[in-house]
C-alpha positions in Angstrom: -47.9 0.2 -43.4 -49.3 3.8 -43.5 -46.8 6.2 -44.9 -45.5 9.0 -42.7 -45.5 11.6 -45.5 -48.1 12.4 -48.2 -46.3 12.5 -51.6 -49.0 14.4 -53.4 -49.1 17.1 -50.6 -45.3 17.4 -50.7 -45.4 17.9 -54.5 -48.1 20.6 -54.1 -46.1 22.4 -51.4 -43.0 22.5 -53.7 -45.1 23.8 -56.6 -46.6 26.5 -54.4 -43.1 27.4 -53.2 -41.9 27.9 -56.8 -44.9 30.2 -57.5 -44.3 32.2 -54.4 -40.6 32.8 -55.3 -40.0 34.1 -51.7 -36.8 34.6 -49.7 -35.4 31.0 -49.5 -32.6 32.0 -47.2 -32.2 28.5 -45.8 -31.6 27.1 -49.3 -29.0 29.8 -49.9 -27.2 29.1 -46.6 -27.2 25.3 -47.1 -25.9 25.6 -50.7 -23.1 27.7 -49.4 -22.4 25.0 -46.8 -22.3 22.3 -49.4 -20.0 24.4 -51.5 -17.6 24.8 -48.5 -17.5 21.1 -48.1 -17.0 20.4 -51.8 -14.1 23.0 -51.9 -12.3 20.8 -49.4 -12.3 17.8 -51.8 -9.2 17.8 -54.0 -10.6 16.2 -57.1 -12.6 17.2 -60.2 -16.1 15.7 -60.6 -17.3 14.9 -64.1 -20.9 13.8 -63.7 -23.0 15.4 -61.0 -26.5 14.1 -60.0 -28.8 16.8 -58.7 -31.5 15.1 -56.6 -34.5 17.4 -56.6 -36.8 19.3 -58.9 -36.2 20.5 -62.5 -36.0 24.1 -63.4 -39.5 23.8 -65.0 -42.0 21.0 -65.5 -41.5 21.3 -69.3 -37.7 20.9 -69.0 -37.2 17.7 -67.1 -33.6 17.5 -68.1 -32.7 20.9 -66.7 -31.7 20.6 -63.0 -32.2 23.6 -60.8 -28.7 23.5 -59.4 -27.7 26.6 -57.3 -25.2 28.7 -59.0 -22.7 28.3 -56.2 -22.6 24.5 -56.8 -22.6 24.3 -60.6 -18.8 24.6 -61.0 -18.1 21.5 -58.9 -19.2 19.1 -61.8 -18.5 19.4 -65.5 -22.1 18.4 -66.2 -25.3 17.8 -64.2 -28.3 15.6 -64.6 -31.5 15.3 -62.7 -32.5 12.5 -60.4 -36.0 12.5 -58.8 -37.9 10.2 -56.5 -41.3 9.3 -57.9 -44.5 8.5 -56.0 -43.1 5.0 -55.3 -39.8 6.6 -54.1 -37.8 5.1 -57.0 -34.9 7.2 -58.0 -34.7 8.1 -61.7 -31.0 7.9 -62.2 -28.7 5.6 -64.1 -26.8 3.2 -61.8 -23.1 3.7 -61.4 -23.0 6.7 -63.8 -22.1 9.6 -61.4 -19.2 10.6 -59.3 -21.1 13.2 -57.4 -24.7 13.3 -56.0 -26.2 16.3 -54.2 -29.5 16.7 -52.4 -30.6 20.1 -51.0 -33.6 19.3 -48.7 -35.1 17.1 -51.4 -35.1 14.0 -49.0 -37.1 15.9 -46.3 -40.4 14.2 -47.0 -39.2 10.7 -48.0 -40.9 7.8 -46.2 -38.1 5.2 -46.8 -35.0 7.3 -46.2 -32.6 4.3 -45.9 -33.9 3.0 -49.2 -33.5 6.4 -50.9 -30.0 6.7 -49.6 -29.2 3.2 -50.9 -30.5 4.1 -54.3 -28.3 7.2 -54.3 -25.2 5.1 -53.5 -26.0 2.7 -56.4 -26.2 5.7 -58.7 -22.6 6.6 -57.9 -19.4 5.2 -59.3 -17.0 3.6 -56.9 -15.5 6.3 -54.7 -18.3 8.7 -55.8 -19.3 11.3 -53.2 -22.8 12.0 -51.8 -23.6 15.3 -50.0 -27.1 16.0 -48.7 -28.9 18.5 -46.5 -31.9 17.8 -44.2 -33.6 19.7 -41.4 -32.6 18.4 -37.9 -34.6 17.6 -34.8 -34.3 21.0 -33.2 -35.9 22.8 -36.1 -39.0 25.0 -35.2 -38.9 23.7 -31.6 -40.5 27.0 -30.6 -43.4 26.7 -33.1 -44.1 23.1 -32.2 -44.2 24.0 -28.5 -46.5 26.9 -29.1 -48.9 25.0 -31.3 -49.0 22.1 -28.8 -49.7 24.5 -25.9 -52.4 26.3 -27.8 -54.3 23.2 -28.7 -53.8 21.6 -25.3 -55.3 24.7 -23.5 -58.3 25.0 -25.8 -59.0 21.5 -27.1 -57.6 19.3 -24.4 -55.2 17.5 -26.8 -52.8 18.1 -29.7 -52.7 17.1 -33.4 -49.7 16.8 -35.7 -49.2 20.3 -37.1 -45.4 20.3 -37.9 -43.6 17.6 -39.8 -41.0 15.7 -37.8 -37.3 16.1 -38.3 -34.4 13.7 -38.1 -31.8 13.3 -35.4 -28.2 13.9 -36.5 -27.0 10.6 -34.8 -29.7 8.6 -36.5 -28.7 10.0 -39.9 -25.1 9.1 -39.5 -26.2 5.5 -38.8 -28.6 5.6 -41.9 -25.6 6.4 -44.1 -23.8 3.3 -42.9 -27.0 1.2 -43.4 -27.2 2.4 -46.9 -23.7 1.2 -47.7 -21.8 4.5 -47.7 -18.2 4.4 -46.6 -16.7 7.1 -44.3 -20.1 8.5 -43.3 -20.3 11.9 -41.6 -23.3 13.8 -40.3 -22.7 17.3 -38.8 -25.1 20.0 -37.8 -25.3 23.8 -38.0 -27.9 25.9 -36.1 -29.4 29.2 -37.1 -31.9 31.4 -35.1 -34.1 33.7 -37.2 -36.2 36.6 -35.7 -39.7 37.3 -36.9 -42.1 40.1 -36.2 -44.9 37.7 -35.9 -45.9 34.0 -36.4 -47.4 34.7 -39.8 -44.2 36.0 -41.2 -42.6 32.7 -40.1 -45.4 30.7 -41.8 -44.8 32.7 -45.1 -41.1 31.8 -45.1 -41.9 28.2 -44.4 -44.3 28.1 -47.4 -41.7 29.9 -49.6 -39.3 27.0 -48.8 -42.0 24.3 -49.4 -41.8 23.3 -45.7 -45.5 22.9 -45.2 -47.0 20.2 -43.0 -47.2 17.2 -45.4 -47.8 14.4 -42.9 -50.1 11.7 -44.1 -52.0 11.9 -40.8 -52.0 15.7 -40.5 -55.0 17.5 -39.2 -57.1 18.4 -42.2 -59.0 21.3 -40.5 -57.4 24.7 -39.9 -56.4 25.5 -36.4 -59.3 27.0 -34.5 -59.1 30.7 -33.8 -59.0 30.3 -30.0 -56.2 27.6 -30.3 -54.3 29.9 -32.7 -54.6 32.9 -30.3 -53.4 30.8 -27.4 -50.5 29.5 -29.5 -49.4 33.0 -30.6 -49.6 34.3 -27.0 -47.5 31.4 -25.7 -44.9 31.9 -28.5 -44.6 35.6 -27.6 -44.3 34.9 -23.9 -41.9 32.0 -24.1 -39.7 33.0 -27.1 -40.2 36.7 -27.7 -37.0 38.8 -27.5 -37.3 42.6 -27.9 -40.7 42.2 -29.6 -39.5 39.6 -32.1 -40.0 35.9 -32.1 -37.1 33.4 -32.2 -37.3 30.5 -34.7 -34.6 27.8 -34.6 -33.4 26.0 -37.7 -31.1 23.0 -37.6 -29.3 22.0 -40.8 -27.8 18.6 -41.0 -25.1 18.0 -43.6 -24.6 14.3 -44.7 -21.4 13.1 -46.4 -20.8 9.6 -47.6 -18.7 7.9 -50.2 -19.5 4.9 -52.5 -17.1 2.2 -51.3 -13.8 1.7 -53.1 -10.6 -0.3 -52.3 -8.5 2.9 -52.3 -10.3 4.3 -49.3 -9.1 4.1 -45.7 -10.1 0.8 -44.0 -10.4 0.2 -40.3 -7.6 -1.9 -38.8 -8.4 -5.5 -37.9 -8.6 -6.3 -34.1 -5.2 -7.2 -32.7 -3.2 -5.6 -35.6 -1.9 -2.6 -33.6 1.9 -2.3 -33.5 2.0 -0.2 -30.2 0.3 -0.6 -26.9 -2.0 2.0 -25.6 -0.6 1.6 -22.1 2.9 2.7 -23.5 1.4 5.8 -25.1 -0.3 6.8 -21.9 2.7 5.9 -19.7 0.8 3.6 -17.5 1.1 0.0 -16.4 -1.1 -2.5 -18.3 -3.5 -4.7 -16.4 -5.5 -7.7 -17.6 -9.2 -7.6 -17.5 -9.4 -9.9 -14.5 -7.1 -7.7 -12.3 -8.4 -5.2 -9.9 -6.6 -1.9 -9.1 
């Protein structure tokens, strides 16, 4: 099966982002969101697993954990997904695992999530952040319109993003207990499309699709896309860009966690709580 994402291209995009050292406001906002969620957990984590990139290629054991997240674990170690999407982490050794957009270009997301669960101790917590399906909807629409008008068709120019409902189901498939997926939306304003592209590159959010168009967008298609973006999504001379951030929360199963009741085990009738008369399934009102 042809992979959706190009691992080598994703690695190059991340390396370029580190060199650019631009304003990664999405990373900062998501790290704050993760910190808020961790603050609500009334326990101390000893071993944190940072799923992402090291601080430098020469220091593979030095995870680049945002400062706002460091206090939530007594110590941190690095877990990376290699070209075969195998997680470099000791199984059952961590009580906390955190991913900040590092799963964005993973081909086998259910498999990656299952490996993260196996790296956790029983009752260990996983928190992750991914871009959601509404991200860059304005840019995708403008690029499609520009190519359609000038070329008579469209090519994949923006990587796809996951749906929040699908991600909640993936957590369950990966074996996490008490799975939660929630979304936050942010609209940024840009002076032009090129400023948006610079920000995307600074975050490492380039197009890394395996089947991406290899040739640059033609000038006439780019001009049509820019014109459509301004007409459809321009507000007071600035361009709107939507970003959807999805937060994933799941726990490695443990017997102490809440369990769903067995069917028929309820001690009170719903009809009594609602103050209505109970009818059997075969009765008609």
